[in-house]
VODO-366415 format. One record per residue (C-alpha): residue number from 0; chain; x, y, z. Coordinates in steps of 0.05 Angstrom, whole numbers, plus 5000, padded with zeros to 4 digits. Example, Ala and Ser with C-alpha at 12.3 -4.5 7.8 and 13.67 -1.06 7.14 Angstrom:
+-----+----+------+-------+------+
!   i ! ch ! east ! north !   up !
+-----+----+------+-------+------+
!   0 !  A ! 5246 !  4910 ! 5156 !
!   1 !  A ! 5273 !  4979 ! 5143 !
+-----+----+------+-------+------+
REM end
This chain:
+-----+----+------+-------+------+
!   i ! ch ! east ! north !   up !
+-----+----+------+-------+------+
!   0 !  A ! 4181 !  5291 ! 0618 !
!   1 !  A ! 4243 !  5247 ! 0606 !
!   2 !  A ! 4288 !  5309 ! 0611 !
!   3 !  A ! 4260 !  5327 ! 0679 !
!   4 !  A ! 4270 !  5255 ! 0703 !
!   5 !  A ! 4343 !  5254 ! 0683 !
!   6 !  A ! 4355 !  5323 ! 0712 !
!   7 !  A ! 4328 !  5298 ! 0779 !
!   8 !  A ! 4374 !  5237 ! 0775 !
!   9 !  A ! 4436 !  5280 ! 0759 !
!  10 !  A ! 4422 !  5323 ! 0820 !
!  11 !  A ! 4428 !  5261 ! 0864 !
!  12 !  A ! 4501 !  5240 ! 0858 !
!  13 !  A ! 4495 !  5192 ! 0917 !
!  14 !  A ! 4438 !  5155 ! 0884 !
!  15 !  A ! 4478 !  5149 ! 0820 !
!  16 !  A ! 4539 !  5121 ! 0857 !
!  17 !  A ! 4495 !  5072 ! 0896 !
!  18 !  A ! 4462 !  5046 ! 0832 !
!  19 !  A ! 4528 !  5041 ! 0794 !
!  20 !  A ! 4562 !  5004 ! 0851 !
!  21 !  A ! 4503 !  4957 ! 0857 !
!  22 !  A ! 4507 !  4942 ! 0782 !
!  23 !  A ! 4582 !  4933 ! 0782 !
!  24 !  A ! 4586 !  4887 ! 0843 !
!  25 !  A ! 4526 !  4846 ! 0821 !
!  26 !  A ! 4540 !  4845 ! 0747 !
!  27 !  A ! 4537 !  4769 ! 0735 !
!  28 !  A ! 4468 !  4772 ! 0702 !
!  29 !  A ! 4474 !  4700 ! 0679 !
!  30 !  A ! 4470 !  4679 ! 0752 !
!  31 !  A ! 4403 !  4713 ! 0761 !
!  32 !  A ! 4376 !  4679 ! 0699 !
!  33 !  A ! 4400 !  4609 ! 0718 !
!  34 !  A ! 4403 !  4611 ! 0793 !
!  35 !  A ! 4477 !  4594 ! 0793 !
!  36 !  A ! 4525 !  4629 ! 0839 !
!  37 !  A ! 4586 !  4660 ! 0807 !
!  38 !  A ! 4650 !  4626 ! 0829 !
!  39 !  A ! 4702 !  4662 ! 0787 !
!  40 !  A ! 4768 !  4693 ! 0809 !
!  41 !  A ! 4738 !  4758 ! 0836 !
!  42 !  A ! 4696 !  4718 ! 0887 !
!  43 !  A ! 4758 !  4712 ! 0930 !
!  44 !  A ! 4757 !  4788 ! 0939 !
!  45 !  A ! 4713 !  4825 ! 0989 !
!  46 !  A ! 4668 !  4883 ! 0971 !
!  47 !  A ! 4662 !  4939 ! 1022 !
!  48 !  A ! 4586 !  4936 ! 1031 !
!  49 !  A ! 4538 !  4882 ! 1056 !
!  50 !  A ! 4531 !  4841 ! 0992 !
!  51 !  A ! 4517 !  4767 ! 1001 !
!  52 !  A ! 4567 !  4717 ! 0972 !
!  53 !  A ! 4508 !  4673 ! 0951 !
!  54 !  A ! 4473 !  4727 ! 0911 !
!  55 !  A ! 4471 !  4697 ! 0840 !
!  56 !  A ! 4498 !  4762 ! 0810 !
!  57 !  A ! 4551 !  4777 ! 0862 !
!  58 !  A ! 4622 !  4783 ! 0835 !
!  59 !  A ! 4654 !  4790 ! 0904 !
!  60 !  A ! 4645 !  4768 ! 0975 !
!  61 !  A ! 4613 !  4800 ! 1036 !
!  62 !  A ! 4666 !  4818 ! 1088 !
!  63 !  A ! 4620 !  4797 ! 1146 !
!  64 !  A ! 4605 !  4730 ! 1113 !
!  65 !  A ! 4679 !  4720 ! 1098 !
!  66 !  A ! 4698 !  4736 ! 1170 !
!  67 !  A ! 4647 !  4686 ! 1197 !
!  68 !  A ! 4670 !  4633 ! 1147 !
!  69 !  A ! 4741 !  4639 ! 1173 !
!  70 !  A ! 4721 !  4640 ! 1247 !
!  71 !  A ! 4674 !  4580 ! 1239 !
!  72 !  A ! 4724 !  4537 ! 1202 !
!  73 !  A ! 4749 !  4476 ! 1240 !
!  74 !  A ! 4819 !  4494 ! 1215 !
!  75 !  A ! 4812 !  4564 ! 1242 !
!  76 !  A ! 4868 !  4612 ! 1225 !
!  77 !  A ! 4866 !  4687 ! 1237 !
!  78 !  A ! 4847 !  4721 ! 1172 !
!  79 !  A ! 4894 !  4779 ! 1162 !
!  80 !  A ! 4861 !  4792 ! 1095 !
!  81 !  A ! 4790 !  4802 ! 1119 !
!  82 !  A ! 4809 !  4840 ! 1182 !
!  83 !  A ! 4859 !  4881 ! 1143 !
!  84 !  A ! 4806 !  4896 ! 1091 !
!  85 !  A ! 4757 !  4921 ! 1143 !
!  86 !  A ! 4811 !  4963 ! 1178 !
!  87 !  A ! 4835 !  4993 ! 1112 !
!  88 !  A ! 4766 !  5013 ! 1086 !
!  89 !  A ! 4743 !  5034 ! 1156 !
!  90 !  A ! 4804 !  5078 ! 1169 !
!  91 !  A ! 4799 !  5112 ! 1101 !
!  92 !  A ! 4724 !  5118 ! 1090 !
!  93 !  A ! 4688 !  5102 ! 1156 !
!  94 !  A ! 4613 !  5097 ! 1146 !
!  95 !  A ! 4616 !  5132 ! 1079 !
!  96 !  A ! 4612 !  5060 ! 1053 !
!  97 !  A ! 4544 !  5052 ! 1088 !
!  98 !  A ! 4517 !  5115 ! 1057 !
!  99 !  A ! 4544 !  5108 ! 0986 !
! 100 !  A ! 4565 !  5036 ! 0971 !
! 101 !  A ! 4520 !  4988 ! 1008 !
! 102 !  A ! 4464 !  4954 ! 0968 !
! 103 !  A ! 4418 !  4943 ! 1027 !
! 104 !  A ! 4428 !  5015 ! 1048 !
! 105 !  A ! 4402 !  5035 ! 0979 !
! 106 !  A ! 4341 !  4991 ! 0989 !
! 107 !  A ! 4325 !  5026 ! 1054 !
! 108 !  A ! 4336 !  5095 ! 1024 !
! 109 !  A ! 4286 !  5080 ! 0968 !
! 110 !  A ! 4235 !  5051 ! 1016 !
! 111 !  A ! 4238 !  5113 ! 1062 !
! 112 !  A ! 4219 !  5155 ! 1001 !
! 113 !  A ! 4152 !  5120 ! 0996 !
! 114 !  A ! 4098 !  5168 ! 1021 !
! 115 !  A ! 4047 !  5144 ! 1072 !
! 116 !  A ! 3978 !  5139 ! 1040 !
! 117 !  A ! 3932 !  5195 ! 1061 !
! 118 !  A ! 3881 !  5151 ! 1097 !
! 119 !  A ! 3935 !  5125 ! 1144 !
! 120 !  A ! 3969 !  5191 ! 1161 !
! 121 !  A ! 3923 !  5200 ! 1221 !
! 122 !  A ! 3953 !  5139 ! 1255 !
! 123 !  A ! 4021 !  5131 ! 1223 !
! 124 !  A ! 4077 !  5181 ! 1212 !
! 125 !  A ! 4149 !  5176 ! 1190 !
! 126 !  A ! 4204 !  5183 ! 1242 !
! 127 !  A ! 4279 !  5189 ! 1238 !
! 128 !  A ! 4293 !  5142 ! 1295 !
! 129 !  A ! 4258 !  5091 ! 1338 !
! 130 !  A ! 4241 !  5108 ! 1410 !
! 131 !  A ! 4300 !  5091 ! 1454 !
! 132 !  A ! 4347 !  5105 ! 1396 !
! 133 !  A ! 4408 !  5121 ! 1439 !
! 134 !  A ! 4404 !  5052 ! 1472 !
! 135 !  A ! 4382 !  5013 ! 1411 !
! 136 !  A ! 4443 !  5035 ! 1369 !
! 137 !  A ! 4486 !  4991 ! 1415 !
! 138 !  A ! 4448 !  4928 ! 1392 !
! 139 !  A ! 4490 !  4924 ! 1328 !
! 140 !  A ! 4554 !  4919 ! 1369 !
! 141 !  A ! 4524 !  4862 ! 1409 !
! 142 !  A ! 4505 !  4827 ! 1344 !
! 143 !  A ! 4576 !  4839 ! 1317 !
! 144 !  A ! 4609 !  4809 ! 1379 !
! 145 !  A ! 4557 !  4754 ! 1391 !
! 146 !  A ! 4533 !  4730 ! 1323 !
! 147 !  A ! 4593 !  4747 ! 1280 !
! 148 !  A ! 4651 !  4730 ! 1326 !
! 149 !  A ! 4635 !  4690 ! 1389 !
! 150 !  A ! 4581 !  4641 ! 1365 !
! 151 !  A ! 4619 !  4619 ! 1302 !
! 152 !  A ! 4679 !  4606 ! 1346 !
! 153 !  A ! 4649 !  4568 ! 1404 !
! 154 !  A ! 4583 !  4538 ! 1378 !
! 155 !  A ! 4614 !  4481 ! 1337 !
! 156 !  A ! 4592 !  4412 ! 1317 !
! 157 !  A ! 4626 !  4345 ! 1333 !
! 158 !  A ! 4682 !  4357 ! 1283 !
! 159 !  A ! 4695 !  4428 ! 1306 !
! 160 !  A ! 4658 !  4464 ! 1249 !
! 161 !  A ! 4619 !  4526 ! 1267 !
! 162 !  A ! 4564 !  4563 ! 1230 !
! 163 !  A ! 4558 !  4634 ! 1202 !
! 164 !  A ! 4506 !  4654 ! 1254 !
! 165 !  A ! 4491 !  4723 ! 1229 !
! 166 !  A ! 4485 !  4702 ! 1156 !
! 167 !  A ! 4445 !  4640 ! 1174 !
! 168 !  A ! 4395 !  4667 ! 1224 !
! 169 !  A ! 4390 !  4743 ! 1214 !
! 170 !  A ! 4418 !  4776 ! 1152 !
! 171 !  A ! 4360 !  4806 ! 1112 !
! 172 !  A ! 4407 !  4829 ! 1057 !
! 173 !  A ! 4424 !  4756 ! 1043 !
! 174 !  A ! 4351 !  4736 ! 1042 !
! 175 !  A ! 4334 !  4791 ! 0993 !
! 176 !  A ! 4395 !  4786 ! 0948 !
! 177 !  A ! 4409 !  4711 ! 0951 !
! 178 !  A ! 4353 !  4670 ! 0984 !
! 179 !  A ! 4294 !  4696 ! 0944 !
! 180 !  A ! 4329 !  4697 ! 0875 !
! 181 !  A ! 4357 !  4626 ! 0886 !
! 182 !  A ! 4289 !  4599 ! 0907 !
! 183 !  A ! 4255 !  4630 ! 0847 !
! 184 !  A ! 4302 !  4595 ! 0799 !
! 185 !  A ! 4313 !  4528 ! 0835 !
! 186 !  A ! 4256 !  4479 ! 0845 !
! 187 !  A ! 4296 !  4433 ! 0892 !
! 188 !  A ! 4312 !  4492 ! 0937 !
! 189 !  A ! 4239 !  4513 ! 0940 !
! 190 !  A ! 4220 !  4442 ! 0962 !
! 191 !  A ! 4275 !  4442 ! 1014 !
! 192 !  A ! 4259 !  4511 ! 1043 !
! 193 !  A ! 4231 !  4505 ! 1113 !
! 194 !  A ! 4225 !  4543 ! 1178 !
! 195 !  A ! 4293 !  4576 ! 1174 !
! 196 !  A ! 4277 !  4610 ! 1109 !
! 197 !  A ! 4208 !  4630 ! 1135 !
! 198 !  A ! 4241 !  4660 ! 1196 !
! 199 !  A ! 4291 !  4700 ! 1155 !
! 200 !  A ! 4237 !  4721 ! 1106 !
! 201 !  A ! 4195 !  4747 ! 1165 !
! 202 !  A ! 4255 !  4788 ! 1189 !
! 203 !  A ! 4264 !  4816 ! 1118 !
! 204 !  A ! 4190 !  4835 ! 1111 !
! 205 !  A ! 4189 !  4867 ! 1180 !
! 206 !  A ! 4251 !  4909 ! 1164 !
! 207 !  A ! 4226 !  4929 ! 1095 !
! 208 !  A ! 4160 !  4954 ! 1124 !
! 209 !  A ! 4197 !  4989 ! 1181 !
! 210 !  A ! 4243 !  5023 ! 1131 !
! 211 !  A ! 4183 !  5059 ! 1101 !
! 212 !  A ! 4170 !  5091 ! 1169 !
! 213 !  A ! 4240 !  5095 ! 1200 !
! 214 !  A ! 4303 !  5119 ! 1164 !
! 215 !  A ! 4351 !  5060 ! 1155 !
! 216 !  A ! 4332 !  5019 ! 1216 !
! 217 !  A ! 4376 !  4960 ! 1196 !
! 218 !  A ! 4437 !  5005 ! 1190 !
! 219 !  A ! 4425 !  5038 ! 1257 !
! 220 !  A ! 4406 !  4980 ! 1300 !
! 221 !  A ! 4427 !  4913 ! 1270 !
! 222 !  A ! 4482 !  4916 ! 1218 !
! 223 !  A ! 4548 !  4888 ! 1244 !
! 224 !  A ! 4586 !  4917 ! 1185 !
! 225 !  A ! 4560 !  4985 ! 1203 !
! 226 !  A ! 4584 !  4972 ! 1274 !
! 227 !  A ! 4654 !  4958 ! 1248 !
! 228 !  A ! 4657 !  5021 ! 1205 !
! 229 !  A ! 4626 !  5063 ! 1260 !
! 230 !  A ! 4687 !  5048 ! 1304 !
! 231 !  A ! 4731 !  5082 ! 1251 !
! 232 !  A ! 4684 !  5140 ! 1235 !
! 233 !  A ! 4713 !  5190 ! 1285 !
! 234 !  A ! 4784 !  5177 ! 1260 !
! 235 !  A ! 4774 !  5161 ! 1186 !
! 236 !  A ! 4813 !  5201 ! 1134 !
! 237 !  A ! 4748 !  5221 ! 1099 !
! 238 !  A ! 4713 !  5264 ! 1149 !
! 239 !  A ! 4670 !  5326 ! 1161 !
! 240 !  A ! 4696 !  5389 ! 1195 !
! 241 !  A ! 4659 !  5448 ! 1223 !
! 242 !  A ! 4687 !  5517 ! 1215 !
! 243 !  A ! 4672 !  5546 ! 1283 !
! 244 !  A ! 4679 !  5617 ! 1258 !
! 245 !  A ! 4623 !  5606 ! 1207 !
! 246 !  A ! 4575 !  5561 ! 1245 !
! 247 !  A ! 4514 !  5597 ! 1272 !
! 248 !  A ! 4485 !  5534 ! 1306 !
! 249 !  A ! 4419 !  5543 ! 1270 !
! 250 !  A ! 4404 !  5468 ! 1272 !
! 251 !  A ! 4389 !  5461 ! 1198 !
! 252 !  A ! 4443 !  5407 ! 1192 !
! 253 !  A ! 4408 !  5366 ! 1246 !
! 254 !  A ! 4341 !  5375 ! 1213 !
! 255 !  A ! 4368 !  5350 ! 1147 !
! 256 !  A ! 4403 !  5290 ! 1179 !
! 257 !  A ! 4365 !  5225 ! 1175 !
! 258 !  A ! 4397 !  5202 ! 1239 !
! 259 !  A ! 4383 !  5267 ! 1277 !
! 260 !  A ! 4456 !  5282 ! 1294 !
! 261 !  A ! 4475 !  5349 ! 1324 !
! 262 !  A ! 4527 !  5356 ! 1269 !
! 263 !  A ! 4557 !  5421 ! 1294 !
! 264 !  A ! 4577 !  5385 ! 1358 !
! 265 !  A ! 4599 !  5317 ! 1331 !
! 266 !  A ! 4610 !  5321 ! 1255 !
! 267 !  A ! 4644 !  5253 ! 1257 !
! 268 !  A ! 4592 !  5218 ! 1299 !
! 269 !  A ! 4598 !  5141 ! 1295 !
! 270 !  A ! 4527 !  5138 ! 1267 !
! 271 !  A ! 4539 !  5187 ! 1210 !
! 272 !  A ! 4535 !  5153 ! 1141 !
! 273 !  A ! 4565 !  5213 ! 1104 !
! 274 !  A ! 4503 !  5223 ! 1061 !
! 275 !  A ! 4520 !  5297 ! 1054 !
! 276 !  A ! 4450 !  5324 ! 1069 !
! 277 !  A ! 4477 !  5366 ! 1126 !
! 278 !  A ! 4531 !  5397 ! 1082 !
! 279 !  A ! 4478 !  5418 ! 1031 !
! 280 !  A ! 4432 !  5445 ! 1086 !
! 281 !  A ! 4485 !  5489 ! 1119 !
! 282 !  A ! 4468 !  5562 ! 1102 !
! 283 !  A ! 4537 !  5589 ! 1117 !
! 284 !  A ! 4581 !  5535 ! 1087 !
! 285 !  A ! 4610 !  5519 ! 1156 !
! 286 !  A ! 4608 !  5444 ! 1143 !
! 287 !  A ! 4662 !  5417 ! 1098 !
! 288 !  A ! 4683 !  5349 ! 1072 !
! 289 !  A ! 4757 !  5337 ! 1085 !
! 290 !  A ! 4804 !  5282 ! 1064 !
! 291 !  A ! 4855 !  5289 ! 1120 !
! 292 !  A ! 4855 !  5308 ! 1193 !
! 293 !  A ! 4887 !  5375 ! 1183 !
! 294 !  A ! 4886 !  5444 ! 1212 !
! 295 !  A ! 4889 !  5470 ! 1141 !
! 296 !  A ! 4819 !  5442 ! 1126 !
! 297 !  A ! 4840 !  5408 ! 1062 !
! 298 !  A ! 4776 !  5400 ! 1023 !
! 299 !  A ! 4760 !  5337 ! 0983 !
+-----+----+------+-------+------+
REM end
């Protein structure tokens, strides 16, 4: 029984990478036990995925949280580090980070694997995307521009200090990874928790339930970090290429894709998270992972 379990795990390299990255970037176990946030030297560094700074186990900082912190500061200075970090990882990996390195992406992947109980199958079924998907995917860009950039810059208090609007009012990853663990281990925080936490907790619960029915709804429609990386996806060094002479346009890649992309037409679609399911599904080997934009089809 144990052998079969480990064999199944080994056959899922993406799941292994996701779990390892989660463990490495949230390895401060003492923080989970005591409710204290790690403030060591690595906390000045960003991690590529959406991993809240305030998570008790986090060893690094969330790039979206860091960007908002800089923009909201009353002594605002353009952050070459944070912007450069996003541009570097985006131009090299694109949304590979969403598919392989993001903790909240892992949570949604696991939830989507939960089967719908038999009594409810008559009324409820799993879907890849929400109705109106092609329009809804633009919402994350509006959230990026509005909640991450504009509001922290212009909605300031009397001394010129702004707020991290996305982190404060929306981010479900922060609620799950930071808010809940800190409340469980800090009595004063539990007493102070009010409407704002209830609001964010409701958003989290809604998205967790929705993730059982829809594949990665937060990533598709809300995540501003996904919006940033999606801008780089078509030009990133790590990319997919279709060998036109081998592709038979059977549609099996699209069927395997959790986002329902017509991969043979747009292998580097901005919404693609590089999960690799389409590559596995291709019966002719026409889909390839490539490390460079090259006519020689240099395989990774």
